[in-house]
VMD Tcl script that builds the backbone (N, CA, C; Angstrom):
set m [mol new atoms 270]
animate dup $m
set s [atomselect $m all]
$s set {name element resname resid chain x y z} {
  {N N MET 1 A -56.645 113.481 -52.118}
  {CA C MET 1 A -55.206 113.620 -51.871}
  {C C MET 1 A -55.013 112.485 -50.967}
  {N N LYS 2 A -53.802 111.826 -51.302}
  {CA C LYS 2 A -53.321 110.605 -50.374}
  {C C LYS 2 A -52.206 111.172 -49.427}
  {N N ALA 3 A -52.413 110.960 -48.328}
  {CA C ALA 3 A -51.268 111.321 -47.388}
  {C C ALA 3 A -50.583 110.044 -47.041}
  {N N ASN 4 A -49.296 109.957 -47.312}
  {CA C ASN 4 A -48.410 108.951 -47.032}
  {C C ASN 4 A -47.596 109.099 -45.658}
  {N N TYR 5 A -47.623 108.104 -44.990}
  {CA C TYR 5 A -46.761 108.186 -43.612}
  {C C TYR 5 A -46.058 106.775 -43.612}
  {N N GLY 6 A -44.781 107.026 -43.241}
  {CA C GLY 6 A -43.887 105.822 -43.083}
  {C C GLY 6 A -42.416 106.120 -43.595}
  {N N TYR 7 A -41.718 105.075 -44.119}
  {CA C TYR 7 A -40.422 105.060 -44.383}
  {C C TYR 7 A -39.910 103.897 -45.189}
  {N N GLN 8 A -38.708 104.167 -45.714}
  {CA C GLN 8 A -38.104 103.043 -46.452}
  {C C GLN 8 A -36.820 102.647 -45.808}
  {N N ASP 9 A -36.463 101.184 -45.680}
  {CA C ASP 9 A -35.141 101.043 -45.238}
  {C C ASP 9 A -34.628 99.752 -46.041}
  {N N GLY 10 A -33.548 99.137 -45.587}
  {CA C GLY 10 A -33.000 98.122 -46.325}
  {C C GLY 10 A -33.843 96.788 -46.319}
  {N N SER 11 A -34.879 96.767 -45.530}
  {CA C SER 11 A -35.843 95.577 -45.426}
  {C C SER 11 A -37.091 95.823 -46.320}
  {N N GLY 12 A -37.249 97.087 -46.804}
  {CA C GLY 12 A -38.506 97.345 -47.675}
  {C C GLY 12 A -39.011 98.629 -47.439}
  {N N GLU 13 A -40.151 98.877 -47.888}
  {CA C GLU 13 A -40.967 100.193 -47.862}
  {C C GLU 13 A -42.173 99.896 -46.981}
  {N N TYR 14 A -42.234 100.795 -46.023}
  {CA C TYR 14 A -43.356 100.630 -44.965}
  {C C TYR 14 A -44.237 102.080 -44.916}
  {N N TYR 15 A -45.082 102.039 -45.798}
  {CA C TYR 15 A -45.929 103.275 -45.895}
  {C C TYR 15 A -47.474 102.863 -45.653}
  {N N ILE 16 A -48.129 103.822 -44.956}
  {CA C ILE 16 A -49.584 103.666 -44.978}
  {C C ILE 16 A -50.180 105.053 -45.493}
  {N N ALA 17 A -50.887 104.926 -46.579}
  {CA C ALA 17 A -51.442 105.785 -47.235}
  {C C ALA 17 A -52.873 106.028 -46.963}
  {N N ILE 18 A -53.393 107.222 -46.663}
  {CA C ILE 18 A -54.880 107.442 -46.380}
  {C C ILE 18 A -55.316 108.543 -47.376}
  {N N ASP 19 A -56.308 108.115 -48.120}
  {CA C ASP 19 A -56.932 108.990 -49.049}
  {C C ASP 19 A -57.882 109.885 -48.441}
  {N N THR 20 A -57.434 111.068 -48.192}
  {CA C THR 20 A -58.114 112.118 -47.309}
  {C C THR 20 A -59.463 112.540 -48.085}
  {N N ASP 21 A -59.482 112.412 -49.445}
  {CA C ASP 21 A -60.771 112.629 -50.045}
  {C C ASP 21 A -61.778 111.662 -49.758}
  {N N LEU 22 A -61.439 110.477 -49.594}
  {CA C LEU 22 A -62.288 109.260 -49.303}
  {C C LEU 22 A -62.674 109.179 -47.853}
  {N N CYS 23 A -61.630 109.587 -46.934}
  {CA C CYS 23 A -61.860 109.248 -45.488}
  {C C CYS 23 A -63.045 110.280 -44.944}
  {N N ASN 24 A -63.815 109.628 -44.253}
  {CA C ASN 24 A -64.965 110.419 -43.727}
  {C C ASN 24 A -64.678 110.643 -42.249}
  {N N GLY 25 A -63.640 110.415 -41.595}
  {CA C GLY 25 A -63.430 110.657 -40.279}
  {C C GLY 25 A -64.165 110.068 -39.268}
  {N N CYS 26 A -64.722 108.767 -39.564}
  {CA C CYS 26 A -65.424 107.970 -38.709}
  {C C CYS 26 A -64.662 107.566 -37.396}
  {N N GLY 27 A -63.311 107.460 -37.608}
  {CA C GLY 27 A -62.551 106.773 -36.461}
  {C C GLY 27 A -62.437 105.251 -36.230}
  {N N LYS 28 A -63.019 104.596 -37.196}
  {CA C LYS 28 A -63.243 103.116 -37.029}
  {C C LYS 28 A -61.730 102.495 -36.939}
  {N N CYS 29 A -60.975 103.053 -37.827}
  {CA C CYS 29 A -59.585 102.405 -37.957}
  {C C CYS 29 A -58.729 102.775 -36.700}
  {N N ALA 30 A -59.120 103.860 -36.109}
  {CA C ALA 30 A -58.363 104.242 -34.747}
  {C C ALA 30 A -58.801 103.347 -33.555}
  {N N ALA 31 A -60.092 103.021 -33.713}
  {CA C ALA 31 A -60.738 102.240 -32.557}
  {C C ALA 31 A -60.298 100.693 -32.758}
  {N N THR 32 A -60.027 100.401 -34.009}
  {CA C THR 32 A -59.719 98.861 -34.383}
  {C C THR 32 A -58.281 98.500 -34.117}
  {N N CYS 33 A -57.429 99.589 -34.394}
  {CA C CYS 33 A -55.861 99.255 -34.432}
  {C C CYS 33 A -55.499 98.904 -33.049}
  {N N PRO 34 A -54.978 97.802 -32.790}
  {CA C PRO 34 A -54.472 97.465 -31.319}
  {C C PRO 34 A -53.069 98.177 -30.955}
  {N N LYS 35 A -52.483 98.613 -31.916}
  {CA C LYS 35 A -51.181 99.387 -31.698}
  {C C LYS 35 A -51.473 101.070 -31.369}
  {N N GLY 36 A -52.693 101.355 -31.707}
  {CA C GLY 36 A -52.998 102.808 -31.671}
  {C C GLY 36 A -52.178 103.800 -32.688}
  {N N ILE 37 A -52.077 103.240 -33.960}
  {CA C ILE 37 A -51.288 103.858 -34.935}
  {C C ILE 37 A -52.122 105.035 -35.327}
  {N N PHE 38 A -53.442 104.997 -35.554}
  {CA C PHE 38 A -54.278 106.087 -36.186}
  {C C PHE 38 A -54.855 107.070 -35.055}
  {N N GLN 39 A -55.194 108.299 -35.539}
  {CA C GLN 39 A -55.998 109.205 -34.814}
  {C C GLN 39 A -56.713 109.970 -35.871}
  {N N VAL 40 A -57.679 110.607 -35.332}
  {CA C VAL 40 A -58.676 111.372 -36.285}
  {C C VAL 40 A -58.521 112.832 -35.804}
  {N N THR 41 A -58.040 113.734 -36.514}
  {CA C THR 41 A -57.866 115.059 -36.445}
  {C C THR 41 A -58.278 115.909 -37.550}
  {N N PRO 42 A -58.582 117.212 -37.414}
  {CA C PRO 42 A -59.010 118.052 -38.495}
  {C C PRO 42 A -57.908 118.252 -39.414}
  {N N ASP 43 A -58.229 118.225 -40.810}
  {CA C ASP 43 A -57.302 118.763 -41.726}
  {C C ASP 43 A -57.246 120.147 -41.933}
  {N N ASP 44 A -56.585 120.697 -43.027}
  {CA C ASP 44 A -56.408 122.095 -43.376}
  {C C ASP 44 A -57.700 122.845 -43.537}
  {N N TYR 45 A -58.693 122.109 -43.962}
  {CA C TYR 45 A -60.014 122.513 -44.193}
  {C C TYR 45 A -61.107 122.254 -42.966}
  {N N ASP 46 A -60.600 121.827 -41.918}
  {CA C ASP 46 A -61.429 121.546 -40.712}
  {C C ASP 46 A -62.320 120.296 -40.840}
  {N N LYS 47 A -61.880 119.482 -41.899}
  {CA C LYS 47 A -62.661 118.256 -42.158}
  {C C LYS 47 A -61.863 117.067 -41.228}
  {N N ASP 48 A -62.576 116.376 -40.332}
  {CA C ASP 48 A -62.005 115.300 -39.586}
  {C C ASP 48 A -61.517 114.208 -40.540}
  {N N VAL 49 A -60.233 113.709 -40.435}
  {CA C VAL 49 A -59.679 112.670 -41.351}
  {C C VAL 49 A -58.813 111.897 -40.392}
  {N N ALA 50 A -58.494 110.629 -40.753}
  {CA C ALA 50 A -57.663 109.761 -40.127}
  {C C ALA 50 A -56.185 110.032 -40.556}
  {N N ARG 51 A -55.345 109.988 -39.468}
  {CA C ARG 51 A -53.957 110.107 -39.755}
  {C C ARG 51 A -53.182 109.061 -39.009}
  {N N VAL 52 A -51.922 108.938 -39.405}
  {CA C VAL 52 A -50.950 108.031 -38.532}
  {C C VAL 52 A -50.447 108.947 -37.493}
  {N N ARG 53 A -50.345 108.625 -36.306}
  {CA C ARG 53 A -49.749 109.344 -35.162}
  {C C ARG 53 A -48.241 109.703 -35.688}
  {N N GLU 54 A -47.788 111.155 -35.632}
  {CA C GLU 54 A -46.657 111.459 -35.988}
  {C C GLU 54 A -45.610 110.766 -35.251}
  {N N SER 55 A -45.682 110.492 -33.931}
  {CA C SER 55 A -44.649 109.925 -33.120}
  {C C SER 55 A -44.499 108.404 -33.427}
  {N N LEU 56 A -45.345 107.840 -34.242}
  {CA C LEU 56 A -45.341 106.404 -34.717}
  {C C LEU 56 A -44.777 106.285 -36.141}
  {N N THR 57 A -44.613 107.214 -36.766}
  {CA C THR 57 A -44.276 107.189 -38.361}
  {C C THR 57 A -43.154 106.396 -38.609}
  {N N ARG 58 A -42.039 106.606 -37.819}
  {CA C ARG 58 A -40.765 105.983 -38.152}
  {C C ARG 58 A -40.574 104.587 -37.677}
  {N N SER 59 A -41.886 104.120 -36.983}
  {CA C SER 59 A -41.748 102.717 -36.492}
  {C C SER 59 A -42.953 101.934 -36.948}
  {N N ILE 60 A -43.602 102.250 -37.945}
  {CA C ILE 60 A -44.741 101.699 -38.467}
  {C C ILE 60 A -44.540 100.255 -38.834}
  {N N GLY 61 A -43.412 100.015 -39.618}
  {CA C GLY 61 A -43.039 98.653 -40.007}
  {C C GLY 61 A -42.842 97.732 -38.999}
  {N N MET 62 A -42.493 98.238 -37.662}
  {CA C MET 62 A -42.402 97.411 -36.608}
  {C C MET 62 A -43.597 97.223 -35.609}
  {N N LEU 63 A -44.466 98.163 -35.589}
  {CA C LEU 63 A -45.720 98.076 -35.019}
  {C C LEU 63 A -46.828 97.345 -35.734}
  {N N CYS 64 A -46.937 97.666 -37.048}
  {CA C CYS 64 A -48.007 97.009 -37.842}
  {C C CYS 64 A -47.505 95.911 -38.646}
  {N N PRO 65 A -48.256 94.784 -38.571}
  {CA C PRO 65 A -47.829 93.611 -39.337}
  {C C PRO 65 A -48.097 93.556 -40.922}
  {N N GLY 66 A -48.886 94.737 -41.180}
  {CA C GLY 66 A -49.448 94.909 -42.676}
  {C C GLY 66 A -50.581 94.230 -42.906}
  {N N TYR 67 A -51.174 94.581 -43.986}
  {CA C TYR 67 A -52.656 94.238 -44.258}
  {C C TYR 67 A -52.857 92.707 -44.414}
  {N N GLU 68 A -51.877 92.116 -45.139}
  {CA C GLU 68 A -52.000 90.679 -45.278}
  {C C GLU 68 A -51.985 89.930 -43.951}
  {N N ARG 69 A -51.035 90.168 -43.120}
  {CA C ARG 69 A -51.052 89.313 -41.903}
  {C C ARG 69 A -52.068 89.826 -40.960}
  {N N CYS 70 A -52.416 91.086 -41.120}
  {CA C CYS 70 A -53.503 91.469 -40.078}
  {C C CYS 70 A -54.702 90.969 -40.417}
  {N N ARG 71 A -55.235 90.932 -41.615}
  {CA C ARG 71 A -56.477 90.553 -41.969}
  {C C ARG 71 A -56.906 89.170 -41.423}
  {N N SER 72 A -55.985 88.309 -41.233}
  {CA C SER 72 A -56.237 86.855 -40.705}
  {C C SER 72 A -56.554 87.054 -39.110}
  {N N ARG 73 A -56.317 87.969 -38.603}
  {CA C ARG 73 A -56.394 88.196 -37.105}
  {C C ARG 73 A -57.882 88.830 -36.868}
  {N N GLY 74 A -58.528 89.000 -37.645}
  {CA C GLY 74 A -60.063 89.544 -37.481}
  {C C GLY 74 A -60.129 91.011 -38.016}
  {N N PRO 75 A -60.999 91.824 -37.506}
  {CA C PRO 75 A -61.169 93.288 -37.975}
  {C C PRO 75 A -59.811 93.906 -37.880}
  {N N ASN 76 A -59.764 94.783 -38.882}
  {CA C ASN 76 A -58.386 95.646 -39.003}
  {C C ASN 76 A -58.840 96.874 -39.674}
  {N N CYS 77 A -57.890 97.730 -39.740}
  {CA C CYS 77 A -58.100 99.098 -40.372}
  {C C CYS 77 A -58.908 98.950 -41.729}
  {N N HIS 78 A -58.406 98.134 -42.619}
  {CA C HIS 78 A -58.860 97.983 -43.895}
  {C C HIS 78 A -60.428 97.365 -43.910}
  {N N SER 79 A -60.594 96.463 -43.123}
  {CA C SER 79 A -61.964 95.923 -43.016}
  {C C SER 79 A -62.984 96.780 -42.389}
  {N N VAL 80 A -62.617 97.646 -41.536}
  {CA C VAL 80 A -63.553 98.508 -40.865}
  {C C VAL 80 A -63.798 99.850 -41.633}
  {N N CYS 81 A -62.990 100.107 -42.430}
  {CA C CYS 81 A -62.907 101.515 -43.170}
  {C C CYS 81 A -64.191 101.405 -44.096}
  {N N PRO 82 A -65.254 102.167 -43.940}
  {CA C PRO 82 A -66.368 102.083 -44.865}
  {C C PRO 82 A -66.043 102.688 -46.335}
  {N N THR 83 A -64.964 103.419 -46.392}
  {CA C THR 83 A -64.754 104.133 -47.775}
  {C C THR 83 A -63.394 103.668 -48.377}
  {N N ASN 84 A -62.813 102.609 -47.894}
  {CA C ASN 84 A -61.637 102.084 -48.348}
  {C C ASN 84 A -60.473 103.130 -48.675}
  {N N ALA 85 A -60.369 103.930 -47.571}
  {CA C ALA 85 A -59.519 105.020 -47.791}
  {C C ALA 85 A -57.905 104.702 -47.386}
  {N N ILE 86 A -57.738 103.435 -46.901}
  {CA C ILE 86 A -56.507 103.211 -46.249}
  {C C ILE 86 A -55.816 102.134 -47.111}
  {N N GLU 87 A -54.420 102.284 -47.268}
  {CA C GLU 87 A -53.690 101.248 -48.090}
  {C C GLU 87 A -52.318 101.095 -47.361}
  {N N HIS 88 A -51.899 99.841 -47.370}
  {CA C HIS 88 A -50.452 99.563 -46.932}
  {C C HIS 88 A -49.500 99.187 -48.063}
  {N N SER 89 A -48.293 99.624 -47.925}
  {CA C SER 89 A -47.312 99.172 -49.109}
  {C C SER 89 A -46.788 97.852 -48.800}
  {N N TRP 90 A -47.018 97.224 -47.729}
  {CA C TRP 90 A -46.389 95.832 -47.283}
  {C C TRP 90 A -47.315 94.907 -46.848}
}
mol reanalyze $m
mol bondsrecalc $m
mol representation Tube
mol addrep $m
């Protein structure tokens, strides 16, 4: 299942999707994100999975530069995720 976090406004769509079937809960995305967007918590089945912090969901587009810009800066949530469970819409 894909969990989508984010919003849409006049400037675009800003969603981070995490495929909870692929996520192994390793926490590498949380450790790598300089803005602390991710956290690892148990899902409804007590499996640890990455999530976007609820308090940051409405500001993702301002906090995160998106995959394309972030990848030129070095390690990012995409490059450290061993299961490719994370996607950005921008």
